[in-house]
N, CA, C and O atoms as CSV, one atom per row, in Angstrom:
chain,resi,resn,atom,element,x,y,z
A,1,UNK,N,N,12.516,12.609,-2.662
A,1,UNK,CA,C,12.224,11.182,-2.322
A,1,UNK,C,C,11.273,10.729,-3.547
A,1,UNK,O,O,10.424,11.455,-4.064
A,2,UNK,N,N,11.552,9.458,-3.901
A,2,UNK,CA,C,10.611,8.887,-4.958
A,2,UNK,C,C,10.009,7.529,-4.419
A,2,UNK,O,O,10.458,6.850,-3.496
A,3,UNK,N,N,8.952,7.292,-5.156
A,3,UNK,CA,C,8.215,5.965,-4.789
A,3,UNK,C,C,8.397,4.932,-5.855
A,3,UNK,O,O,8.241,5.223,-7.041
A,4,UNK,N,N,8.719,3.749,-5.463
A,4,UNK,CA,C,8.746,2.614,-6.318
A,4,UNK,C,C,7.875,1.462,-5.826
A,4,UNK,O,O,7.938,1.063,-4.663
A,5,UNK,N,N,7.047,0.931,-6.755
A,5,UNK,CA,C,6.171,-0.248,-6.449
A,5,UNK,C,C,6.668,-1.479,-6.964
A,5,UNK,O,O,6.898,-1.651,-8.161
A,6,UNK,N,N,6.858,-2.439,-5.975
A,6,UNK,CA,C,7.261,-3.799,-6.318
A,6,UNK,C,C,6.223,-4.456,-7.237
A,6,UNK,O,O,5.014,-4.293,-7.078
A,7,UNK,N,N,6.750,-5.190,-8.187
A,7,UNK,CA,C,5.829,-5.929,-9.187
A,7,UNK,C,C,4.805,-6.775,-8.478
A,7,UNK,O,O,3.659,-6.855,-8.921
A,8,UNK,N,N,5.202,-7.435,-7.343
A,8,UNK,CA,C,4.267,-8.249,-6.621
A,8,UNK,C,C,3.124,-7.448,-6.032
A,8,UNK,O,O,1.974,-7.886,-6.005
A,9,UNK,N,N,3.500,-6.178,-5.528
A,9,UNK,CA,C,2.435,-5.323,-5.175
A,9,UNK,C,C,1.495,-4.918,-6.146
A,9,UNK,O,O,0.296,-4.867,-5.868
A,10,UNK,N,N,1.955,-4.609,-7.318
A,10,UNK,CA,C,1.193,-4.236,-8.509
A,10,UNK,C,C,0.157,-5.464,-8.856
A,10,UNK,O,O,-1.042,-5.310,-9.090
A,11,UNK,N,N,0.830,-6.656,-8.842
A,11,UNK,CA,C,-0.089,-7.798,-9.248
A,11,UNK,C,C,-1.198,-8.046,-8.242
A,11,UNK,O,O,-2.331,-8.342,-8.621
A,12,UNK,N,N,-0.874,-7.925,-6.949
A,12,UNK,CA,C,-1.918,-8.099,-5.823
A,12,UNK,C,C,-2.889,-6.986,-5.991
A,12,UNK,O,O,-4.094,-7.237,-5.966
A,13,UNK,N,N,-2.453,-5.779,-6.160
A,13,UNK,CA,C,-3.422,-4.679,-6.230
A,13,UNK,C,C,-4.372,-4.884,-7.394
A,13,UNK,O,O,-5.581,-4.725,-7.222
A,14,UNK,N,N,-3.866,-5.235,-8.590
A,14,UNK,CA,C,-4.671,-5.577,-9.732
A,14,UNK,C,C,-5.769,-6.632,-9.380
A,14,UNK,O,O,-6.924,-6.475,-9.778
A,15,UNK,N,N,-5.412,-7.657,-8.666
A,15,UNK,CA,C,-6.415,-8.713,-8.343
A,15,UNK,C,C,-7.403,-8.237,-7.383
A,15,UNK,O,O,-8.565,-8.643,-7.430
A,16,UNK,N,N,-7.006,-7.408,-6.527
A,16,UNK,CA,C,-8.047,-6.692,-5.552
A,16,UNK,C,C,-8.984,-5.782,-6.277
A,16,UNK,O,O,-10.179,-5.779,-5.985
A,17,UNK,N,N,-8.479,-4.987,-7.238
A,17,UNK,CA,C,-9.279,-4.140,-8.005
A,17,UNK,C,C,-10.290,-4.939,-8.929
A,17,UNK,O,O,-11.452,-4.572,-9.107
A,18,UNK,N,N,-9.773,-5.976,-9.451
A,18,UNK,CA,C,-10.620,-6.899,-10.287
A,18,UNK,C,C,-11.775,-7.520,-9.458
A,18,UNK,O,O,-12.900,-7.622,-9.947
A,19,UNK,N,N,-11.510,-7.902,-8.297
A,19,UNK,CA,C,-12.489,-8.405,-7.400
A,19,UNK,C,C,-13.551,-7.379,-6.944
A,19,UNK,O,O,-14.741,-7.683,-6.868
A,20,UNK,N,N,-13.066,-6.137,-6.641
A,20,UNK,CA,C,-14.007,-5.118,-6.186
A,20,UNK,C,C,-14.811,-4.666,-7.433
A,20,UNK,O,O,-15.977,-4.313,-7.254
A,21,UNK,N,N,-14.303,-4.649,-8.638
A,21,UNK,CA,C,-14.959,-4.265,-9.813
A,21,UNK,C,C,-16.167,-5.212,-10.162
A,21,UNK,O,O,-17.150,-4.803,-10.781
A,22,UNK,N,N,-16.030,-6.450,-9.740
A,22,UNK,CA,C,-17.129,-7.443,-10.138
A,22,UNK,C,C,-18.449,-6.849,-9.750
A,22,UNK,O,O,-19.396,-6.863,-10.537
A,23,UNK,N,N,-18.535,-6.289,-8.461
A,23,UNK,CA,C,-19.869,-5.838,-8.071
A,23,UNK,C,C,-20.041,-4.365,-8.370
A,23,UNK,O,O,-21.158,-3.945,-8.671
A,24,UNK,N,N,-18.972,-3.537,-8.303
A,24,UNK,CA,C,-19.061,-2.139,-8.523
A,24,UNK,C,C,-17.744,-1.567,-9.135
A,24,UNK,O,O,-16.784,-1.310,-8.408
A,25,UNK,N,N,-17.718,-1.390,-10.361
A,25,UNK,CA,C,-16.500,-0.854,-11.059
A,25,UNK,C,C,-16.117,0.561,-10.584
A,25,UNK,O,O,-14.935,0.904,-10.557
A,26,UNK,N,N,-17.089,1.360,-10.221
A,26,UNK,CA,C,-16.813,2.773,-9.605
A,26,UNK,C,C,-16.132,2.711,-8.296
A,26,UNK,O,O,-15.331,3.580,-7.950
A,27,UNK,N,N,-16.451,1.664,-7.542
A,27,UNK,CA,C,-15.792,1.510,-6.237
A,27,UNK,C,C,-14.356,1.080,-6.526
A,27,UNK,O,O,-13.466,1.590,-5.845
A,28,UNK,N,N,-14.076,0.277,-7.380
A,28,UNK,CA,C,-12.681,-0.073,-7.694
A,28,UNK,C,C,-11.865,1.125,-8.152
A,28,UNK,O,O,-10.719,1.299,-7.736
A,29,UNK,N,N,-12.433,1.919,-8.979
A,29,UNK,CA,C,-11.668,3.135,-9.428
A,29,UNK,C,C,-11.484,4.119,-8.167
A,29,UNK,O,O,-10.413,4.693,-7.973
A,30,UNK,N,N,-12.485,4.258,-7.410
A,30,UNK,CA,C,-12.369,5.043,-6.230
A,30,UNK,C,C,-11.292,4.566,-5.292
A,30,UNK,O,O,-10.435,5.309,-4.814
A,31,UNK,N,N,-11.396,3.261,-5.060
A,31,UNK,CA,C,-10.354,2.586,-4.176
A,31,UNK,C,C,-8.937,2.885,-4.600
A,31,UNK,O,O,-8.080,3.242,-3.791
A,32,UNK,N,N,-8.715,2.731,-5.889
A,32,UNK,CA,C,-7.269,2.906,-6.488
A,32,UNK,C,C,-6.961,4.458,-6.434
A,32,UNK,O,O,-5.831,4.815,-6.103
A,33,UNK,N,N,-7.883,5.343,-6.733
A,33,UNK,CA,C,-7.615,6.759,-6.691
A,33,UNK,C,C,-7.275,7.205,-5.221
A,33,UNK,O,O,-6.314,7.946,-5.013
A,34,UNK,N,N,-8.037,6.764,-4.255
A,34,UNK,CA,C,-7.734,7.111,-2.843
A,34,UNK,C,C,-6.416,6.474,-2.339
A,34,UNK,O,O,-5.663,7.116,-1.607
A,35,UNK,N,N,-6.157,5.287,-2.708
A,35,UNK,CA,C,-4.958,4.585,-2.376
A,35,UNK,C,C,-3.735,5.269,-2.909
A,35,UNK,O,O,-2.713,5.386,-2.232
A,36,UNK,N,N,-3.864,5.751,-4.223
A,36,UNK,CA,C,-2.706,6.454,-4.922
A,36,UNK,C,C,-2.490,7.713,-4.163
A,36,UNK,O,O,-1.320,8.029,-3.945
A,37,UNK,N,N,-3.445,8.479,-3.729
A,37,UNK,CA,C,-3.248,9.663,-2.960
A,37,UNK,C,C,-2.478,9.416,-1.690
A,37,UNK,O,O,-1.585,10.184,-1.331
A,38,UNK,N,N,-2.829,8.324,-0.997
A,38,UNK,CA,C,-2.126,8.098,0.244
A,38,UNK,C,C,-0.694,7.692,0.002
A,38,UNK,O,O,0.192,8.055,0.775
A,39,UNK,N,N,-0.451,6.948,-1.055
A,39,UNK,CA,C,0.894,6.483,-1.347
A,39,UNK,C,C,1.727,7.747,-1.851
A,39,UNK,O,O,2.902,7.897,-1.516
A,40,UNK,N,N,1.118,8.561,-2.596
A,40,UNK,CA,C,1.864,9.707,-3.046
A,40,UNK,C,C,2.229,10.695,-1.927
A,40,UNK,O,O,3.282,11.331,-1.977
A,41,UNK,N,N,1.428,10.810,-1.002
A,41,UNK,CA,C,1.595,11.621,0.150
A,41,UNK,C,C,2.749,11.261,1.105
A,41,UNK,O,O,3.277,12.074,1.863
A,42,UNK,N,N,3.110,9.883,0.989
A,42,UNK,CA,C,4.270,9.392,1.709
A,42,UNK,C,C,5.550,10.109,1.477
A,42,UNK,O,O,6.428,10.142,2.339
A,43,UNK,N,N,5.677,10.750,0.183
A,43,UNK,CA,C,6.921,11.519,-0.034
A,43,UNK,C,C,7.142,12.559,1.025
A,43,UNK,O,O,8.261,12.743,1.504
A,44,UNK,N,N,6.041,13.267,1.407
A,44,UNK,CA,C,6.230,14.345,2.492
A,44,UNK,C,C,6.257,13.847,3.947
A,44,UNK,O,O,6.737,14.556,4.831
A,45,UNK,N,N,5.769,12.689,4.187
A,45,UNK,CA,C,5.784,12.138,5.580
A,45,UNK,C,C,6.027,10.717,5.547
A,45,UNK,O,O,5.046,10.025,5.819
A,46,UNK,N,N,7.072,10.138,5.287
A,46,UNK,CA,C,7.260,8.728,5.057
A,46,UNK,C,C,7.022,7.832,6.380
A,46,UNK,O,O,6.635,6.663,6.378
A,47,UNK,N,N,7.318,8.581,7.455
A,47,UNK,CA,C,7.150,7.888,8.816
A,47,UNK,C,C,5.787,8.075,9.420
A,47,UNK,O,O,5.580,7.792,10.600
A,48,UNK,N,N,4.810,8.572,8.588
A,48,UNK,CA,C,3.458,8.886,9.183
A,48,UNK,C,C,2.744,7.602,9.701
A,48,UNK,O,O,2.015,7.682,10.689
A,49,UNK,N,N,2.913,6.576,9.140
A,49,UNK,CA,C,2.264,5.271,9.500
A,49,UNK,C,C,3.085,4.447,10.396
A,49,UNK,O,O,4.303,4.617,10.447
A,50,UNK,N,N,2.433,3.493,11.164
A,50,UNK,CA,C,3.046,2.808,12.150
A,50,UNK,C,C,4.176,1.888,11.621
A,50,UNK,O,O,4.172,1.461,10.466
A,51,UNK,N,N,5.137,1.605,12.520
A,51,UNK,CA,C,6.207,0.585,12.186
A,51,UNK,C,C,5.473,-0.746,12.018
A,51,UNK,O,O,4.589,-1.074,12.809
A,52,UNK,N,N,5.817,-1.463,11.053
A,52,UNK,CA,C,5.253,-2.741,10.674
A,52,UNK,C,C,5.266,-3.780,11.812
A,52,UNK,O,O,6.292,-4.075,12.425
A,53,UNK,N,N,4.011,-4.331,12.058
A,53,UNK,CA,C,3.959,-5.370,13.058
A,53,UNK,C,C,4.379,-6.736,12.463
A,53,UNK,O,O,4.349,-7.731,13.188
A,54,UNK,N,N,4.754,-6.818,11.220
A,54,UNK,CA,C,5.198,-7.952,10.505
A,54,UNK,C,C,6.591,-8.063,10.358
A,54,UNK,O,O,7.085,-9.166,10.122
A,55,UNK,N,N,7.338,-6.975,10.477
A,55,UNK,CA,C,8.842,-6.869,10.292
A,55,UNK,C,C,9.503,-6.163,11.478
A,55,UNK,O,O,8.980,-5.169,11.982
A,56,UNK,N,N,10.617,-6.663,11.907
A,56,UNK,CA,C,11.300,-5.949,13.008
A,56,UNK,C,C,12.299,-5.013,12.473
A,56,UNK,O,O,13.504,-5.226,12.606
A,57,UNK,N,N,11.800,-3.923,11.837
A,57,UNK,CA,C,12.695,-2.953,11.256
A,57,UNK,C,C,11.862,-1.557,11.384
A,57,UNK,O,O,10.708,-1.490,10.959
A,58,UNK,N,N,12.474,-0.517,11.956
A,58,UNK,CA,C,11.803,0.779,12.017
A,58,UNK,C,C,11.508,1.337,10.684
A,58,UNK,O,O,10.550,2.097,10.547
A,59,UNK,N,N,12.325,0.987,9.616
A,59,UNK,CA,C,12.068,1.615,8.304
A,59,UNK,C,C,10.954,0.874,7.458
A,59,UNK,O,O,10.631,1.294,6.347
A,60,UNK,N,N,10.417,-0.176,7.996
A,60,UNK,CA,C,9.363,-0.959,7.369
A,60,UNK,C,C,8.030,-0.517,8.073
A,60,UNK,O,O,7.868,-0.714,9.277
A,61,UNK,N,N,7.131,0.053,7.328
A,61,UNK,CA,C,5.927,0.627,7.810
A,61,UNK,C,C,4.680,-0.049,7.354
A,61,UNK,O,O,4.774,-0.716,6.323
A,62,UNK,N,N,3.569,0.013,7.932
A,62,UNK,CA,C,2.335,-0.483,7.512
A,62,UNK,C,C,1.252,0.685,7.423
A,62,UNK,O,O,0.853,1.270,8.429
A,63,UNK,N,N,0.815,0.971,6.141
A,63,UNK,CA,C,-0.325,1.825,5.921
A,63,UNK,C,C,-1.551,1.054,5.859
A,63,UNK,O,O,-1.681,0.212,4.971
A,64,UNK,N,N,-2.495,1.264,6.743
A,64,UNK,CA,C,-3.732,0.591,6.757
A,64,UNK,C,C,-4.795,1.309,6.084
A,64,UNK,O,O,-5.059,2.451,6.462
A,65,UNK,N,N,-5.492,0.730,5.050
A,65,UNK,CA,C,-6.371,1.483,4.224
A,65,UNK,C,C,-7.576,0.536,3.895
A,65,UNK,O,O,-7.377,-0.489,3.243
A,66,UNK,N,N,-8.760,0.856,4.320
A,66,UNK,CA,C,-9.910,0.117,4.086
A,66,UNK,C,C,-9.907,-1.382,4.156
A,66,UNK,O,O,-10.412,-2.126,3.316
A,67,UNK,N,N,-9.240,-1.767,5.326
A,67,UNK,CA,C,-9.122,-3.226,5.680
A,67,UNK,C,C,-7.875,-3.919,5.099
A,67,UNK,O,O,-7.610,-5.084,5.395
A,68,UNK,N,N,-7.142,-3.209,4.296
A,68,UNK,CA,C,-5.980,-3.734,3.689
A,68,UNK,C,C,-4.704,-3.137,4.298
A,68,UNK,O,O,-4.709,-1.982,4.724
A,69,UNK,N,N,-3.580,-3.936,4.344
A,69,UNK,CA,C,-2.395,-3.306,4.882
A,69,UNK,C,C,-1.441,-3.239,3.679
A,69,UNK,O,O,-1.290,-4.176,2.894
A,70,UNK,N,N,-0.832,-2.097,3.600
A,70,UNK,CA,C,0.153,-1.760,2.472
A,70,UNK,C,C,1.455,-1.718,3.251
A,70,UNK,O,O,1.575,-0.900,4.163
A,71,UNK,N,N,2.381,-2.506,2.959
A,71,UNK,CA,C,3.727,-2.592,3.631
A,71,UNK,C,C,4.714,-1.803,2.624
A,71,UNK,O,O,4.723,-1.976,1.405
A,72,UNK,N,N,5.454,-1.005,3.256
A,72,UNK,CA,C,6.447,-0.247,2.478
A,72,UNK,C,C,7.791,-0.022,3.320
A,72,UNK,O,O,7.814,-0.012,4.551
A,73,UNK,N,N,8.848,0.148,2.537
A,73,UNK,CA,C,10.171,0.213,3.131
A,73,UNK,C,C,10.687,1.670,2.878
A,73,UNK,O,O,10.532,2.148,1.754
A,74,UNK,N,N,11.251,2.350,3.800
A,74,UNK,CA,C,11.782,3.704,3.733
A,74,UNK,C,C,13.316,3.470,3.563
A,74,UNK,O,O,13.980,3.056,4.513
A,75,UNK,N,N,13.882,3.739,2.334
A,75,UNK,CA,C,15.205,3.462,2.177
A,75,UNK,C,C,15.959,4.717,1.592
A,75,UNK,O,O,15.962,4.950,0.383
A,76,UNK,N,N,16.569,5.477,2.478
A,76,UNK,CA,C,17.354,6.733,2.030
A,76,UNK,C,C,16.386,7.694,1.309
A,76,UNK,O,O,15.529,8.305,1.946
A,77,UNK,N,N,16.525,7.817,0.027
A,77,UNK,CA,C,15.657,8.770,-0.795
A,77,UNK,C,C,14.626,8.011,-1.603
A,77,UNK,O,O,14.192,8.453,-2.666
A,78,UNK,N,N,14.227,6.808,-1.053
A,78,UNK,CA,C,13.248,6.059,-1.823
A,78,UNK,C,C,12.285,5.387,-0.894
A,78,UNK,O,O,12.630,4.999,0.222
A,79,UNK,N,N,11.098,5.255,-1.359
A,79,UNK,CA,C,10.040,4.441,-0.654
A,79,UNK,C,C,9.631,3.331,-1.504
A,79,UNK,O,O,9.173,3.575,-2.620
A,80,UNK,N,N,9.756,2.084,-1.067
A,80,UNK,CA,C,9.420,0.868,-1.879
A,80,UNK,C,C,8.237,0.341,-1.273
A,80,UNK,O,O,8.241,-0.054,-0.107
A,81,UNK,N,N,7.074,0.311,-2.116
A,81,UNK,CA,C,5.862,-0.338,-1.738
A,81,UNK,C,C,5.973,-1.830,-2.001
A,81,UNK,O,O,6.103,-2.246,-3.152
A,82,UNK,N,N,5.925,-2.625,-0.971
A,82,UNK,CA,C,6.338,-4.040,-1.280
A,82,UNK,C,C,5.055,-4.988,-1.169
A,82,UNK,O,O,5.075,-6.051,-1.789
A,83,UNK,N,N,4.014,-4.663,-0.452
A,83,UNK,CA,C,2.902,-5.670,-0.311
A,83,UNK,C,C,1.607,-4.995,-0.040
A,83,UNK,O,O,1.563,-3.866,0.450
A,84,UNK,N,N,0.517,-5.707,-0.368
A,84,UNK,CA,C,-0.844,-5.373,0.010
A,84,UNK,C,C,-1.557,-6.617,0.367
A,84,UNK,O,O,-1.510,-7.585,-0.392
A,85,UNK,N,N,-2.260,-6.651,1.555
A,85,UNK,CA,C,-3.043,-7.821,1.798
A,85,UNK,C,C,-4.162,-7.430,2.880
A,85,UNK,O,O,-4.104,-6.410,3.566
A,86,UNK,N,N,-5.071,-8.273,2.930
A,86,UNK,CA,C,-6.115,-8.169,3.983
A,86,UNK,C,C,-5.488,-8.652,5.270
A,86,UNK,O,O,-4.804,-9.676,5.280
A,87,UNK,N,N,-5.713,-7.922,6.373
A,87,UNK,CA,C,-5.089,-8.341,7.579
A,87,UNK,C,C,-5.450,-9.824,8.001
A,87,UNK,O,O,-4.600,-10.544,8.524
A,88,UNK,N,N,-6.649,-10.223,7.772
A,88,UNK,CA,C,-7.053,-11.579,8.256
A,88,UNK,C,C,-6.427,-12.625,7.388
A,88,UNK,O,O,-6.427,-13.783,7.805
A,89,UNK,N,N,-5.911,-12.357,6.267
A,89,UNK,CA,C,-5.283,-13.240,5.295
A,89,UNK,C,C,-3.680,-13.462,5.593
A,89,UNK,O,O,-2.969,-14.228,4.942
A,90,UNK,N,N,-3.299,-12.753,6.556
A,90,UNK,CA,C,-1.875,-12.701,6.930
A,90,UNK,C,C,-1.447,-13.751,7.885
A,90,UNK,O,O,-0.277,-13.801,8.265
């Protein structure tokens, strides 16, 4: 199984990291490192996280991480990371 990140996800993540880095660049690096670990681990257990509360599809999941929701789709042999957002901004 492989992981693909949607360009929109990458853009939003970059904006989040820039915002975190304003006050503490080390926290931004740590946030990215920990998030990358969680995303990489999806290969072994793609259904680990809850079914998305934003989509009515069992293959769309929500990984909640430090106040952010990362939405991804499980599609045969691929996981597509589609979005990242703060829950209160949804």
